[in-house]
N, C-alpha and C positions, 0 to 999 in steps of 0.2 A: 476163980473163972475169971473174974474181972481181972485179972492179971496175961492172962488168956489173953484176952480182949485188947487192952489197953498195947501188948506184944505186939497184937494182927493191924494194926491201925499205927504202930507206929513203924511195919516191915511195908505196910504200903504205902506212907507216907514218904519210906523211903525210897520207897521204888518208884512213884513218881515224882518227884525233885529228881530224878537226868533223866524223864524221861524225853523226847526231843519235841524241838519244835516246829511246828507244821505253819506252816503259811501258802498262803496263798494268791494268784497278782493276776486280775479282771479287768476289764475294760468297763465302766458303768459311767454312763452311753459312752455310745461307737462316736467314732471325730466325730466334732460339728465344726464349720466355719467361724473364725471367727471377723468379728464386726469392731475388734477395737487394731484387730493388726488383716488387715486386707493379705488372702494369701496362704493364710496361715489355718489350722486346725488346733480344734483344742482339743485333746488326748486326756483322759481322765482315767486314773489308773487306783484299781480299789484296793486293797489289800485287807485279809481278812486272817488272822493267826492268834494261835494260843502260848500262852508261858508254860514250862513244862510242867504243868499241876499245880505250881504255887502263884505268890504272887512279888510283881516286881515292874520294873521300868521297860519299857518299851524306847528305841530308834531305831531311825532308818536310812539308806543309804540308796541311791538314786543313782543309776547307771542304762548308759544305751547305746547303742552300737548300730549302722548303718549294715540294712541285709546285705551278706557277704567280705563285711570285713574280720577282722578277729580280734582286734582287742576292745574291751569296751571303758567307757570314757565316764565319770562321775557329774551329775549336773545335776544343780537345782532347779525344782520346777519354778518357771517363771511365773503361774496364777499361784498358786498352792502348792505347801508344801506337811507334806504328814509331822504330824508335834514329833518333837518330844519332848513325852513327858512326864509330868516330875507327880503326875498320883499314881501308885501301887495299883495295876492290872493285873488279870489274867488272860483276858481275851481284851483284841485289841482291834478292833475294827476303821478304814478310816481309808481318803480319796484323797489325792492328790495329783493337780492338774499341769499340765507342761501344751508347750508348743511346736507346731512340728509344718515344715513346708509343705505344700501341694506338690504332689509329684515324687515325694520321698518313700523311702521302706526304711522302718525300723525295725527296730528291737530293742526293748525295755527290761531290764527286773530289777525287782529291791530289796537289798541285805537290811534281814532285820538286825536285828542285836536286842536281846533279854539280857536283863542285870538283875538277878536276885536280890532280894533285901533281906533275905532273914528271915523270914515270916511262912510260917504255915510247912517246917520241912524243909527252907532255900539255905538254910545256917551249911551245908555239905554242895552247894548244887552249882557249878561252876558257870561263870557266860557265858550264855549259846547263842550260839549264828549262826543262822542257812539262808543262804538263797530263799527265794520264790523262784514259783516257772518265771519261764519269761514267755511275752507276750509278742507278739508283732502286727505292729500299727503298718499297715499302706494307706496313704492316699494317693489317689491318682492325678496327675494333673490333668485338667479341665485346657484341653486344646483351644484356646483363642486365636482366629486371622486376625493381620493389626500388620498396614503398610502404611504410612506419608509418603511425600511425592515430593523431594528436592529440588531446588530453583526457581522456588515460583513464582511470579514475577508480580503476578496481580490475578484477582478474584473476584467473575463475574458471574452473576444471576445470566441465562440463556430459557429463553420457550421452552419445554418440552412438552412430549402427551402427557406426563403428567405433574406438569407445573415447574415454575422456574428449579432450574438445577443448578448448584456452584458451578461454575468451567475453572480452569485455571491456565497461566498466559506461563510458557517455560520457554526457554531458550532450546534451540532447534538441535542441535547436537550436543546438549546434557540432557535429557529426558535420562533422570534416573529415579530412583524409590528406596526406601529401607524399609526394610520385615523384619527387622529385630523387637520390633517389641510384638511379633507374635509368641506363643507360648505351647510348649510340649504339643511340636508339629516332629512330622518322621520326615514331612518334603511340601514343598510347595510347588505351586501351579499356577503362571500366568498367560491372560488374554490378553494382548491388544490389537482394539478393533480402530476401525473408520465404523461408526457409529454416525447414529442418526435421533438426535431425539426429537422427532415430529414425528416419526411415525414408531421411536424406538425400537430398531434393529439395527443388529450388526450387518456395517455394507461389507466391512472384506478384512481378516484377519491376517495381523502383521504377524506374530505369531500365540501360538494356543499346544497349551508342551506344560509339561511338568519342568521346568527350570534346576530344579536344584534338591540332593537327598538332605534331610538335618536341619536344624534352623535353619532360617530363613536371615541372613547377613544383614549388613549395615547398607552394604553398597552393590544397586543391581542394576547396571543399564539395560534402560528399556532399546537405546540403539542399536545397541549391539547382539540381540534378541531377535532383534525386527532383522537384524542388515542381517542372519541366518538365513533368512527367506528371501531376498535378497531384497527387501522392504525398507523406505529411507521417510523420513516423517516430512509430509508438504505444510505449507502456509497456507490456512486455509482451509485447509478439514479438519475436522474436530476430532480427538480421536477416544476411545473408552480404554481404563487399564482395570481389569481382573485378576484380582489376587485367592488365592486357598489357597487352601493346608489340608495333608493329611495327617492320617490315616483313616479317621471319619471324617470323610469331606464337608468344610468351614468353608464360609466364604464368607469377606471382609467387604461393605459396601465399593462397587464402579466408583472410580474417581474421572472424570473427565479432566478434556486440559483440548488446548489448542497452542500450535509450537509457531516461535519470529525467527529472523534472524538475528543475534546478538554479536557480531561481531562487532569488534573497539568499542565500545557503549559503556554506560556510568551507570552505576546502581546506587539505591537510596541512601548508604552510608558513604556515598562519595568514593568507592574502591571502583580501579579501573574492574575492569572483565573482560575476558579472551575468549572465544571459542574454535572448538577443535575444528572449527569451518578453515580458519587463520592460515593451516600447516596442514592439508588434507592432501593438497596434490604438492606440498613443498620436497623439493630433494638438496640438500646437507652436505656438500662432501667436507668445505674444509672444519668442519663441527663433529668431534667427534666428544658419546657420553657412553659412561661405563663404571662400572657396570648399571643394564638395563637392562631388565627389574634390578631393583639397588632394593640393597636393605637397611644403611647406614647411611655410607659415606660416598658421595658421588662427585668422579672428575670430570673432570668439565676440561676439555684443549681443543684452542685455536689455531689455525697456522702460526708457523715461527716470528710470524711479519708481524702478529698484531697483539693486542693488548686487551685482554678481557676487566671491564670497568664496571661493570655490575650486572645484577642480573633477580629477575621477578620468576616467582613460582604460581600460576594460577591451580586452583582443582578446576574438577572435570564441568564444572558447573559454571565455573566461568569467574571464582570468587580469589583474588590473592589470596596468599595465607603465605606468606616469605617476602623480603626482601634486603638487599645487603649490597651497599654502596664498597666497593674494594679497595683496600686505600695500598695494597702491595701491585701494582698492573706487574699481570705477567697473561703467557700463551695459556698458560693450564695455573687450573683451580681444585682444590676440593672444598666442595659441597654438603652437610652435612643436616640431613633430610630424617634423624633417627625421631623427632617430636610429630612430624608430621603420621597419618595416619597411610594404612591401608589404601589405593586405589590409583588412580591415572593422574598424571599432571603434564599442566604443558610448562614450560620451562621458555623464560626469553632472558637472553641472551645480549648485552648489550657490550662491544669491543672501538675501539678507537679505528676501526674501520666498516661498519655498521652495526646490524641485529639479527639474530637468530632464534627463531623457534619452534621446539620441538616436545614430543610428546618421553615422556617414562613414567616408570610404574613402581610406584615405591609397593615393596610386597611386606 
Protein backbone atom coordinates (compact mmCIF):
# COMPACT_ATOMS: atom_id res chain seq x y z
CA UNK A 1 0.00 0.00 0.00
CA UNK A 2 2.84 2.37 0.85
CA UNK A 3 4.47 1.64 -2.51
CA UNK A 4 1.25 2.53 -4.32
CA UNK A 5 0.92 5.85 -2.47
CA UNK A 6 4.58 6.69 -3.15
CA UNK A 7 4.14 5.88 -6.83
CA UNK A 8 1.06 8.14 -7.09
CA UNK A 9 2.86 10.98 -5.30
CA UNK A 10 5.81 10.71 -7.65
CA UNK A 11 3.45 10.67 -10.63
CA UNK A 12 1.67 13.81 -9.46
CA UNK A 13 4.99 15.53 -8.78
CA UNK A 14 6.17 14.73 -12.29
CA UNK A 15 2.96 16.13 -13.78
CA UNK A 16 3.19 19.40 -11.85
CA UNK A 17 6.81 19.89 -12.79
CA UNK A 18 5.78 20.33 -16.42
CA UNK A 19 2.68 22.45 -15.82
CA UNK A 20 2.37 25.67 -17.76
CA UNK A 21 3.69 28.91 -16.34
CA UNK A 22 0.67 31.13 -15.70
CA UNK A 23 1.01 34.92 -15.40
CA UNK A 24 -1.33 37.88 -15.36
CA UNK A 25 -0.55 41.56 -15.99
CA UNK A 26 -2.84 44.30 -14.67
CA UNK A 27 -2.75 48.04 -13.93
CA UNK A 28 -2.46 48.82 -10.26
CA UNK A 29 -3.65 51.48 -9.83
CA UNK A 30 -4.71 53.62 -12.83
CA UNK A 31 -2.04 56.02 -14.21
CA UNK A 32 -1.53 59.10 -12.05
CA UNK A 33 0.20 62.45 -12.85
CA UNK A 34 3.85 62.57 -11.90
CA UNK A 35 4.93 65.36 -9.59
CA UNK A 36 8.60 64.86 -10.42
CA UNK A 37 8.12 64.81 -14.20
CA UNK A 38 5.41 67.27 -15.31
CA UNK A 39 3.47 66.08 -18.33
CA UNK A 40 4.11 62.42 -17.54
CA UNK A 41 1.97 59.87 -15.73
CA UNK A 42 3.09 57.00 -13.52
CA UNK A 43 1.97 53.64 -14.88
CA UNK A 44 2.00 50.78 -12.36
CA UNK A 45 2.17 47.33 -13.94
CA UNK A 46 1.33 44.48 -11.58
CA UNK A 47 2.28 40.87 -12.28
CA UNK A 48 0.91 37.84 -10.50
CA UNK A 49 2.34 34.52 -11.56
CA UNK A 50 3.15 31.00 -10.41
CA UNK A 51 5.79 28.46 -11.25
CA UNK A 52 5.02 25.02 -12.71
CA UNK A 53 4.17 23.45 -9.37
CA UNK A 54 7.68 23.64 -7.92
CA UNK A 55 10.27 26.07 -6.63
CA UNK A 56 12.59 28.20 -8.72
CA UNK A 57 13.68 31.76 -9.51
CA UNK A 58 11.65 34.36 -11.38
CA UNK A 59 12.98 37.14 -13.63
CA UNK A 60 11.19 39.62 -15.89
CA UNK A 61 11.60 41.40 -19.25
CA UNK A 62 9.45 44.51 -19.78
CA UNK A 63 8.33 45.49 -23.28
CA UNK A 64 6.17 48.24 -24.76
CA UNK A 65 4.98 49.56 -28.10
CA UNK A 66 2.91 52.51 -29.24
CA UNK A 67 -0.58 51.38 -30.16
CA UNK A 68 -0.80 50.99 -33.92
CA UNK A 69 2.82 49.91 -34.35
CA UNK A 70 4.10 46.36 -34.82
CA UNK A 71 7.42 45.97 -33.02
CA UNK A 72 7.88 45.63 -29.27
CA UNK A 73 10.79 47.35 -27.53
CA UNK A 74 12.45 46.36 -24.28
CA UNK A 75 12.48 48.96 -21.50
CA UNK A 76 13.66 49.26 -17.95
CA UNK A 77 10.96 50.66 -15.64
CA UNK A 78 12.07 54.14 -14.64
CA UNK A 79 10.66 54.25 -11.11
CA UNK A 80 10.92 50.68 -9.82
CA UNK A 81 11.60 47.45 -11.63
CA UNK A 82 10.57 43.90 -10.86
CA UNK A 83 13.25 42.21 -8.76
CA UNK A 84 15.36 39.42 -10.12
CA UNK A 85 14.60 37.17 -7.18
CA UNK A 86 17.42 35.34 -5.47
CA UNK A 87 15.19 33.33 -3.18
CA UNK A 88 13.36 30.23 -4.36
CA UNK A 89 9.66 30.85 -4.92
CA UNK A 90 6.66 28.96 -6.22
CA UNK A 91 4.51 32.04 -6.83
CA UNK A 92 5.32 35.74 -7.32
CA UNK A 93 3.37 38.97 -7.09
CA UNK A 94 4.89 42.41 -7.62
CA UNK A 95 4.68 45.79 -9.32
CA UNK A 96 6.92 47.77 -11.65
CA UNK A 97 6.39 51.44 -12.45
CA UNK A 98 7.22 53.42 -15.56
CA UNK A 99 6.48 56.91 -16.91
CA UNK A 100 4.25 57.63 -19.91
CA UNK A 101 3.84 61.01 -21.57
CA UNK A 102 0.35 62.51 -21.66
CA UNK A 103 -1.40 62.31 -25.00
CA UNK A 104 0.07 58.89 -25.81
CA UNK A 105 -1.34 55.38 -26.12
CA UNK A 106 0.95 52.45 -25.28
CA UNK A 107 0.65 48.71 -24.90
CA UNK A 108 2.73 46.85 -22.32
CA UNK A 109 3.65 43.23 -21.77
CA UNK A 110 6.11 41.48 -19.48
CA UNK A 111 7.94 38.28 -20.18
CA UNK A 112 8.24 36.09 -17.10
CA UNK A 113 11.11 33.63 -16.86
CA UNK A 114 11.04 30.76 -14.37
CA UNK A 115 14.18 28.79 -13.69
CA UNK A 116 13.49 25.57 -11.72
CA UNK A 117 16.08 24.73 -9.09
CA UNK A 118 15.84 20.97 -8.69
CA UNK A 119 13.58 21.05 -5.65
CA UNK A 120 10.28 19.18 -5.23
CA UNK A 121 10.39 17.40 -8.53
CA UNK A 122 11.95 20.19 -10.58
CA UNK A 123 14.90 18.06 -11.68
CA UNK A 124 13.50 17.36 -15.12
CA UNK A 125 11.47 20.54 -15.54
CA UNK A 126 12.87 22.82 -18.25
CA UNK A 127 13.20 26.59 -17.92
CA UNK A 128 9.80 27.94 -18.96
CA UNK A 129 8.94 31.27 -20.62
CA UNK A 130 5.60 32.84 -21.10
CA UNK A 131 4.42 36.38 -21.92
CA UNK A 132 1.81 37.88 -19.70
CA UNK A 133 -1.33 39.20 -21.31
CA UNK A 134 -0.75 42.75 -22.58
CA UNK A 135 -2.48 45.85 -21.21
CA UNK A 136 -3.12 49.12 -23.05
CA UNK A 137 -2.67 52.47 -21.33
CA UNK A 138 -4.19 55.54 -23.01
CA UNK A 139 -3.37 58.84 -21.33
CA UNK A 140 -5.40 61.58 -23.03
CA UNK A 141 -3.67 64.89 -23.52
CA UNK A 142 -5.20 67.78 -21.62
CA UNK A 143 -5.76 70.67 -24.02
CA UNK A 144 -4.01 73.89 -22.94
CA UNK A 145 -4.46 77.19 -24.82
CA UNK A 146 -1.42 79.45 -24.76
CA UNK A 147 0.11 82.25 -26.84
CA UNK A 148 2.73 84.97 -26.54
CA UNK A 149 3.22 88.20 -28.47
CA UNK A 150 6.33 89.09 -30.43
CA UNK A 151 7.91 92.51 -30.84
CA UNK A 152 6.73 93.96 -27.53
CA UNK A 153 8.48 97.31 -27.15
CA UNK A 154 7.03 98.06 -23.72
CA UNK A 155 4.19 97.14 -21.37
CA UNK A 156 2.25 99.53 -19.16
CA UNK A 157 -0.89 99.28 -17.01
CA UNK A 158 -4.01 101.14 -18.11
CA UNK A 159 -7.20 101.60 -16.09
CA UNK A 160 -10.23 99.50 -16.98
CA UNK A 161 -13.64 98.54 -15.66
CA UNK A 162 -11.94 95.75 -13.70
CA UNK A 163 -8.85 97.58 -12.53
CA UNK A 164 -5.40 98.08 -14.08
CA UNK A 165 -4.72 95.96 -17.17
CA UNK A 166 -1.33 95.40 -18.85
CA UNK A 167 -1.22 96.86 -22.35
CA UNK A 168 1.64 96.10 -24.74
CA UNK A 169 3.14 98.49 -27.29
CA UNK A 170 3.99 96.82 -30.60
CA UNK A 171 5.29 97.90 -34.02
CA UNK A 172 2.34 98.74 -36.23
CA UNK A 173 3.09 96.44 -39.17
CA UNK A 174 4.62 93.58 -37.20
CA UNK A 175 1.89 92.35 -34.84
CA UNK A 176 2.59 88.65 -34.54
CA UNK A 177 1.91 85.94 -31.97
CA UNK A 178 3.40 82.56 -31.09
CA UNK A 179 0.86 79.80 -30.41
CA UNK A 180 3.28 76.88 -30.18
CA UNK A 181 3.03 76.71 -26.37
CA UNK A 182 -0.54 75.37 -26.72
CA UNK A 183 -0.95 71.62 -26.29
CA UNK A 184 -3.19 68.92 -27.76
CA UNK A 185 -5.33 71.23 -29.87
CA UNK A 186 -7.14 70.19 -33.05
CA UNK A 187 -7.46 73.78 -34.26
CA UNK A 188 -7.05 77.37 -33.08
CA UNK A 189 -9.42 80.33 -33.13
CA UNK A 190 -8.33 83.97 -33.03
CA UNK A 191 -10.34 87.08 -32.31
CA UNK A 192 -8.78 90.49 -32.96
CA UNK A 193 -10.86 93.52 -32.05
CA UNK A 194 -10.68 97.16 -31.19
CA UNK A 195 -11.53 97.21 -27.49
CA UNK A 196 -12.84 99.66 -24.88
CA UNK A 197 -11.30 99.02 -21.46
CA UNK A 198 -13.60 101.49 -19.68
CA UNK A 199 -16.82 99.72 -20.72
CA UNK A 200 -15.06 96.37 -21.16
CA UNK A 201 -16.60 95.80 -24.57
CA UNK A 202 -15.59 94.91 -28.10
CA UNK A 203 -15.84 97.90 -30.43
CA UNK A 204 -15.13 96.40 -33.83
CA UNK A 205 -13.84 92.99 -34.88
CA UNK A 206 -10.84 92.90 -37.20
CA UNK A 207 -10.88 89.08 -37.32
CA UNK A 208 -13.00 86.47 -35.55
CA UNK A 209 -12.66 82.97 -36.93
CA UNK A 210 -10.79 79.66 -36.86
CA UNK A 211 -7.34 80.54 -38.16
CA UNK A 212 -6.04 77.01 -38.71
CA UNK A 213 -6.32 73.31 -37.97
CA UNK A 214 -3.93 71.13 -36.01
CA UNK A 215 -1.29 72.57 -33.71
CA UNK A 216 -0.93 76.34 -33.60
CA UNK A 217 2.36 77.47 -35.22
CA UNK A 218 5.08 79.63 -33.74
CA UNK A 219 4.40 82.46 -36.19
CA UNK A 220 0.92 83.92 -36.75
CA UNK A 221 0.67 87.36 -38.33
CA UNK A 222 -2.24 89.33 -36.90
CA UNK A 223 -1.65 91.93 -39.60
CA UNK A 224 -2.34 89.32 -42.28
CA UNK A 225 -5.50 88.10 -40.53
CA UNK A 226 -6.84 91.63 -40.12
CA UNK A 227 -5.97 92.47 -43.73
CA UNK A 228 -8.20 89.61 -44.89
CA UNK A 229 -11.09 91.82 -43.76
CA UNK A 230 -9.52 95.04 -45.11
CA UNK A 231 -8.63 96.11 -41.57
CA UNK A 232 -5.37 97.78 -40.53
CA UNK A 233 -4.05 98.56 -37.07
CA UNK A 234 -4.02 102.26 -36.27
CA UNK A 235 -2.02 104.23 -33.75
CA UNK A 236 -4.04 105.66 -30.87
CA UNK A 237 -6.43 102.71 -30.69
CA UNK A 238 -6.42 99.86 -28.22
CA UNK A 239 -6.79 96.29 -29.41
CA UNK A 240 -7.55 92.94 -27.80
CA UNK A 241 -6.46 89.55 -29.11
CA UNK A 242 -8.13 86.35 -27.92
CA UNK A 243 -6.77 82.87 -28.58
CA UNK A 244 -8.85 79.69 -28.20
CA UNK A 245 -8.41 76.05 -29.14
CA UNK A 246 -10.54 72.98 -29.84
CA UNK A 247 -11.97 70.39 -29.98
CA UNK A 248 -13.09 71.25 -26.44
CA UNK A 249 -13.29 75.04 -26.47
CA UNK A 250 -10.68 76.55 -24.17
CA UNK A 251 -9.41 80.12 -24.18
CA UNK A 252 -6.17 81.74 -23.09
CA UNK A 253 -6.34 85.08 -21.23
CA UNK A 254 -6.98 87.99 -23.59
CA UNK A 255 -3.99 90.27 -24.24
CA UNK A 256 -4.22 93.98 -25.01
CA UNK A 257 -1.94 96.09 -27.22
CA UNK A 258 -1.46 99.42 -28.94
CA UNK A 259 0.61 99.99 -32.07
CA UNK A 260 3.23 102.58 -32.96
CA UNK A 261 5.08 103.31 -36.19
CA UNK A 262 8.49 101.61 -36.22
CA UNK A 263 10.14 103.08 -39.32
CA UNK A 264 13.91 102.84 -38.89
CA UNK A 265 14.56 103.36 -35.21
CA UNK A 266 16.60 101.66 -32.51
CA UNK A 267 16.03 98.84 -30.06
CA UNK A 268 17.18 98.40 -26.51
CA UNK A 269 20.00 96.07 -27.61
CA UNK A 270 21.37 98.59 -30.07
CA UNK A 271 20.26 96.71 -33.21
CA UNK A 272 18.62 98.54 -36.06
CA UNK A 273 14.99 97.73 -36.73
CA UNK A 274 13.08 98.22 -39.93
CA UNK A 275 9.37 97.89 -40.70
CA UNK A 276 7.35 96.56 -43.59
CA UNK A 277 6.01 100.10 -43.78
CA UNK A 278 9.25 101.16 -45.42
CA UNK A 279 8.68 99.05 -48.52
CA UNK A 280 4.91 98.85 -48.70
CA UNK A 281 4.69 100.75 -51.98
CA UNK A 282 8.16 100.23 -53.42
CA UNK A 283 8.55 99.00 -56.98
CA UNK A 284 12.05 97.73 -57.68
CA UNK A 285 12.92 96.93 -61.27
CA UNK A 286 16.70 96.69 -61.01
CA UNK A 287 16.65 94.17 -58.15
CA UNK A 288 15.82 90.49 -58.62
CA UNK A 289 15.59 87.89 -55.83
CA UNK A 290 15.09 84.22 -56.57
CA UNK A 291 13.83 81.80 -55.54
CA UNK A 292 11.34 83.66 -53.37
CA UNK A 293 10.00 81.92 -51.28
CA UNK A 294 13.47 80.54 -50.56
CA UNK A 295 14.46 77.37 -48.74
CA UNK A 296 18.27 77.49 -48.57
CA UNK A 297 20.14 79.86 -50.93
CA UNK A 298 18.81 83.21 -52.12
CA UNK A 299 20.31 84.66 -55.33
CA UNK A 300 20.49 88.46 -55.54
CA UNK A 301 21.03 90.23 -58.86
CA UNK A 302 21.11 93.91 -59.76
CA UNK A 303 21.96 95.80 -62.98
CA UNK A 304 25.30 94.94 -64.57
CA UNK A 305 26.54 98.47 -63.90
CA UNK A 306 26.09 97.98 -60.14
CA UNK A 307 28.11 96.06 -57.56
CA UNK A 308 26.55 94.57 -54.42
CA UNK A 309 28.55 95.72 -51.40
CA UNK A 310 26.61 94.38 -48.40
CA UNK A 311 23.23 93.22 -47.21
CA UNK A 312 21.22 93.06 -43.96
CA UNK A 313 18.22 90.88 -43.19
CA UNK A 314 15.52 91.84 -40.66
CA UNK A 315 12.80 89.59 -39.27
CA UNK A 316 9.12 90.42 -39.44
CA UNK A 317 9.18 92.48 -36.28
CA UNK A 318 12.24 94.51 -37.10
CA UNK A 319 15.28 92.90 -35.50
CA UNK A 320 18.35 92.31 -37.61
CA UNK A 321 19.08 88.58 -37.95
CA UNK A 322 21.88 88.53 -40.54
CA UNK A 323 24.45 91.00 -41.89
CA UNK A 324 27.35 90.55 -44.29
CA UNK A 325 29.85 92.82 -46.03
CA UNK A 326 30.89 91.25 -49.32
CA UNK A 327 34.57 91.16 -50.26
CA UNK A 328 34.08 90.17 -53.89
CA UNK A 329 31.93 92.91 -55.42
CA UNK A 330 29.61 91.66 -58.16
CA UNK A 331 26.14 92.33 -59.50
CA UNK A 332 25.11 88.81 -58.39
CA UNK A 333 25.51 87.23 -54.96
CA UNK A 334 24.38 84.01 -53.28
CA UNK A 335 23.08 84.31 -49.70
CA UNK A 336 22.79 81.21 -47.52
CA UNK A 337 19.59 81.40 -45.42
CA UNK A 338 19.58 77.83 -44.11
CA UNK A 339 19.86 78.96 -40.49
CA UNK A 340 16.82 81.26 -40.60
CA UNK A 341 13.47 80.09 -39.28
CA UNK A 342 10.40 79.96 -41.49
CA UNK A 343 8.67 83.31 -41.84
CA UNK A 344 8.70 86.76 -43.44
CA UNK A 345 11.84 88.89 -43.68
CA UNK A 346 13.10 92.14 -45.19
CA UNK A 347 16.43 92.29 -46.97
CA UNK A 348 18.26 95.62 -47.23
CA UNK A 349 20.84 95.56 -50.04
CA UNK A 350 23.59 98.17 -50.46
CA UNK A 351 25.28 98.66 -53.82
CA UNK A 352 27.79 101.16 -55.15
CA UNK A 353 24.85 102.99 -56.74
CA UNK A 354 22.32 103.00 -53.89
CA UNK A 355 20.22 100.70 -51.71
CA UNK A 356 17.20 98.42 -52.06
CA UNK A 357 14.68 96.89 -49.66
CA UNK A 358 12.51 93.90 -50.50
CA UNK A 359 10.38 91.26 -48.79
CA UNK A 360 11.45 87.61 -48.75
CA UNK A 361 9.75 84.49 -47.45
CA UNK A 362 11.77 81.70 -45.85
CA UNK A 363 10.24 78.23 -46.29
